[in-house]
N, C-alpha and C positions, 0 to 999 in steps of 0.2 A: 242591081246587075254586079256593081263591084264589089260587094259585100259577098255575094254569092260564089264569085270566082275565088275571092280569097279564100273564102272558107272551103271550097272544093280542093285547092292546093294542100290547105293545112291537112285534110283528110288523106290526100294521095302520098303526102310526107310519111303520115303516120304508118302506115302500112307498106310503104316501099323501102323506108329506110334501112340499110344494111350496111354498117361500117366497120371497118377494122383498123384501129391506128393505136398509137401511144406516142404521149409527148409528155406534158407533166403527168407521169402515172400513166393512166388511161385517158386523161383529158387532152381534148384539146387547149392550145395556148389561147385560142380566141377564135369567135364564131364568124365573123364577117371580114371581107378582106382590108378594110380600114384599119381594124385593129391588129389582125393578123402581119398587115404590112409594118407595124408598130411593134413588133414583138409581144402583143397580147396585153396591151395596155387598155385602159377603159374605166378603171375603179377611180382614180383620183383626178380625171379630166374627161370631158365630153370628146370622144373622138369620133362619133356616128349615131344618129338616131337609133337605128335599128340594133347596132351592138350594145346600146345602153340598155335595151330591154334585159339581155342576158347578163352584162358584166356589172351594171350599176344603175337600177332602175330611176334613181334620184336624178340623172342626168335628163331624162326627160323633159324637164322644164327649161331645157337648153333652147328647144327647137319649136319653134311656135307655129310650124306649118305642119300640114298631114304628110307623112313620108311613108312610101312603099318600097320595099326592097326585096328581091328574089334572086337567089343565085345559088352556088356551091362551091366546094373543094374538091379538086382531084388529087386522091391523096395517094401516094406511091411509096410503100414502103420496102425496104430491102431488107430481109431478116434471115438469118443464119443458124441453125442449130447444130452441135457438137456433141456426142456422148459416146462413151463405150460401154455402156451398162448393158449386160444379158442376163438370164436369170442363174446361168453358172458361173458368173464371174466377170472381170473387165475382158473385153475382146479389142485389142489393138491391132492397127491405128484406129483412132475412133472415127465413127462415121461422122460426116460433115456434109450437111446438105442446105440448099437454099429453098425458103419456103415458097410454094406457088401462089400464095395470097399475097399479089402485089400492086393491085390497081383497084382502086374503089372510089366511089362517089358518095359525096356526105353532103346533102340538100341542106338548104335553108331558107326562111321567108319570115318576114316581119314587118310590121307596120308601127306608126306613131301618130297619136290623133290627139291635138289639144282640144279640150272640153271647152273651156275659157281660159282667161288669161292666169288662173292660179291652179288648175286642175287638168292632168294630160293621162292619156290613156297609151298603153304600148301592147303589143301583142306579137309574140315571136315564137317560131317552132324550129329548133335546131337538133342535128346530129353533135351531140357534144362528147361522148364518152365511147370508148371501144377499143378492142383488140382483137387480135386472133392470128392463126398461122394455118397451113396445108402442108404437111408432110404426107400425104397418102402416095404410095406407090414410090416411096422414096427406100432407103437402108431402112431393114426392119428393126433397128437399136432405136429409131425415131419413133418407133410403136405407132405408125400409121397417125400420129397426131395432127387432129385438125380441129379448130376452135374458132369460134365467132364470137364476141360480145357485141352487141349494138345497144346504144342508150341514147334516147331522144329525150328532150325536154320541150311541153308546151307550155307557154309561160305569158298569163294576162298579168300586167303592173299598172298601179295607179301611182301617181305623184302629185305631191302638193307643194305648191310654191309658198312658203313661209313669207317670204318678202325678196328683195332683189339679190340676197345674198344666199340664203338657204332654202332648201327643197329636202323634204324625206319622200320616202316611198314604200311600197308594200308589193309584194308579188307572191302569187302561186305559181310552183313547180309541178306541173302534171306531168309524169314521167312514163314511158313506155321502154321496155327493155326485152330483149331476145337474147338467149345464151344458146348455143350450138356446139356441141362437143363430140369429139371421138376419138379414142385412143384404148390400146392394150398396152399397159404400162406396166414394168417391170424395173423398179429404180434399186433393186438389191436383189441377191440371189433366191431369196425367199418370199417378196413382198411384190405381186402383181396383182393388177386390178383393171377393170374395164370402165370406160367412161363412153358415154355416147347413147343415152334414150333418145336422142332427136332433138329438135328445137325446142326451148321452153320460153313463153311470152309472160311477162306480168307487167303492172301497172302499179305505179306507186305517185304519192304526192309529198311535196315538202314545201316549203316557202322562204324568203328573202326579205331582207329589210336594207335600206340603203338609206344614206345621209350626203349632202352635197352641199358644198360651199363654192361659191364662187365670187371673189374680189376684183370687180371691175374689169373683167373680162382679162384679169392680167396672172391671177394667181388663182390655183384650183386646187380643193382637198376632196376627197372622196372616202368613204368607208362602207363596207357592206359585210353582210352575214348571211349564209346560206345553211340551212338545216339539211341535215341527213335525208335519203330518200331509201327505204327500206323495201327491198325487193326480194322474191320468193321464185327461184327456176326449180320448177317440178321434174323428178325423173331425169336427171342429168349425169348421175354416177351410179355406178356398181362396184363398190370397194370390196366387197367377199364374194363376187364371182357367182350370186345365187338368181341373178338375172332380175331382181327387184331393185328398181333404180332408185336412187335417194335423190333427195331435194337439195338444193344450196341455196342457203341466206345470203345474199350479197348486196350490202347498203353500200351506194355511193356516198361517201363521207360529207361532213359537215365542212366549210371554208369560212375564213374570214381574212378580209382584205383591206388593205390600206393603200392609198395612192396620192400622189402630188403631180401637179403639173403648171407650168407656166408658159405664157403666151406673150411674149415681150413686145409682139407688133403683129400686123396682119398676116405677115408671111411665115411666120415661124412658131410652131409650138413643140413642147418638149414634156416628155410624162415619165413617172417612174411608179410602178406598184409592187406592192409585197404582200404576196397571198401564202396563207397556212393551209394545206390540204391534211385531214385528218385521217389517214390510213390507218393508223394504229388502234383505232377506236371505231372503226366500220365494220360491221358482221361480214364474215366471209373473209375481206382483206386484212382483219387482224390475226384470225386463224392463218392464213398463208404467210404470216409474218411480213407484211408490206410494213415500212416505216414512214414517218409523218413526212411531209416535203414543205420546204419553204420556198416559194418561186420567185424569182426576182425578175420583173419584165422592164425593159427600158426602151423608149421608143421616140421618135420625132416626127414632124412633118413640116416640108418646106414649100412654099408656094412661089415660083419665080415669076407666076403670072397668074392671076385670078382663077382662071380656069383650070390651071394644072396642079395639082399638089405630088409632089415625091416624098416618099415614106422610107424607114429604115427603122430596125429594132434588134433587139436580142434578148433572148429569154433563156433562163437558167434554172435547173432544180434537180439537187441530187436523186438518183435513181432510188425508189423505193425498195426495190429488190437488191438484196447484198450476196455476195457471193461468198468465197473463203470455205475453211474446211467446215464440213457438216456431220452432226453425230449421225449414224447410218443405222442404229439400234434402238435409240431411244423411242417412246412414242407420243406424239400430239395427238390428243384425243379431239378432232375437229367436230364440232357438235352435232353437224348434219349426217357424219358418215359412221358406218358401223364396224367399219376398220381404221384403226389408228395409223397416222402417218408419221415416219421418222423426220428429223430436219432434212435429210437428204432428199427424201420423197419429195417435201416441199419445194427445195430448190430446184428438183429434176420437172417438176410439173411448172413452176413459175418460167424457168428459163426455157423451157421447150413450147410451152403452151400459151403461156402470156408475158413475153419478154418486153414488158413497158420500161425498158431501162434507158430511153435517152435522155441526154442531160442539156447538153449546149444546142441552141437554135439561133439561126441568123435568119432576118426576114428583110425583103424588100418589098416594095409596093409603091403604085401610081394610081392617082383618080383624075378623070378628065370630065368637066361639067360641058356636054355638048351643045345643051340649050338650058333656059331659064329653069325646065321642070324635070330634065333628064341627064343622068350621068351615069358614068360607069367605073367601078374600082376592081383592081387586080392587084394580088399580092403572091408572092413565093416564099416559101420557107425551105430552109434547109437543116435537118436535124443532124449533126456529125456522128459518125459510127461510133458506137458505144459497145463494149465487150464486158460480159460478168460471168465469172467462172466458179463453180464450187465441186469441191472434192470431199471424199470420205475423210474422217478424222482418225481412222483406223488402219491407214497405210495398205488398205486394199485395193488401190490404184482406181477407184471409180472417179469418174469425173464428168461433167455436164456444162455446157456453156452455151449463152445465149448471145446474139450479135444483132444489133438494130441500128439501120441508119433511114434515112425517110427525106424524100422531096414531095413538095406539095404546090400547086397552084389553086389559087381561087379567084373566083369572078364573082361581082355584085352588079345587077342593075337595077339602079333607083331611080324612084319618080317622087318629085315633090311638086305640092299644090296649095 
């Protein structure tokens, strides 16, 4: 009965998830409220059993009991777009509008089950990546832009505890993605195109390996590698106006992460993770000129009493989308598209359609263990407002600007047996 209920929840999430967000690029800083309350850490030390399935499965060996968690994130982005681009030249003052895509729910579920004292199994399903805007029925210079990228991972993981200090793990990432787009874009006097062949879905697969070192529950070190996940979204663009929509290859990038943590006593734990996200070599993101990110996550937890945990954290990564003066007449031949884009076309598309530009995040969280078997975790994240602006490099007066600020509240219901 328990296994059947869990399976049905996974299937429900797979087909119902629809998210729009942007934190470290288009990736969440963390999935469970435990990790999110501590800035997204979890590679270098165990912060929670279900979060470990996603962040570093090698830490599953730290949890000798069966754990089940179900929850989600209420994600509230505040996105603004600004541009003066028209087919006949810049029209000032620029249009400045707020996106109507401002409330989303991101679900999550996971379990951890020790097979024996050496072998551990974990299973998780999370909405982990996405972004989007909605400028329909706004100023026409924003081109009726509406986008939504949703990306979910279903992760079975296995961990082997070599000895009291070392554990190794492997995981399969079964991915589901959905891309929905719509716009009539004119980012120069002579370059207009249509997007919006409707929502497109695809499945992909990747893998993850993890290592964990635990020295007497005092010092923790973790390392993990996550492979790229290749996706193809069919019939989402019409760059030459012939109504034959083109596909888009969009690979979620590979990641390498290293972390360290300390637990000087039973009341306090502190951790730091460093993560590299390889946008520059990922299909699609590479074509749209995204830059690699180095993510720094710092977090801690303090327990004034055994049942109560207080958490705080900070997360930073430089935006992968850069502004500045852009070439308005050169041609970037994006492999999937029949019509080439200029650098300014690409900046226009990024900053209005996918403004994944937030950099600084602060987090707070708390957890309370009501009984031996049941507890609740809550977290709040604020991403500081960030603006990125691009102009043309020929003095014609074209400009485009994206602005992104975020609030998010997450909650998790946890059972332990």
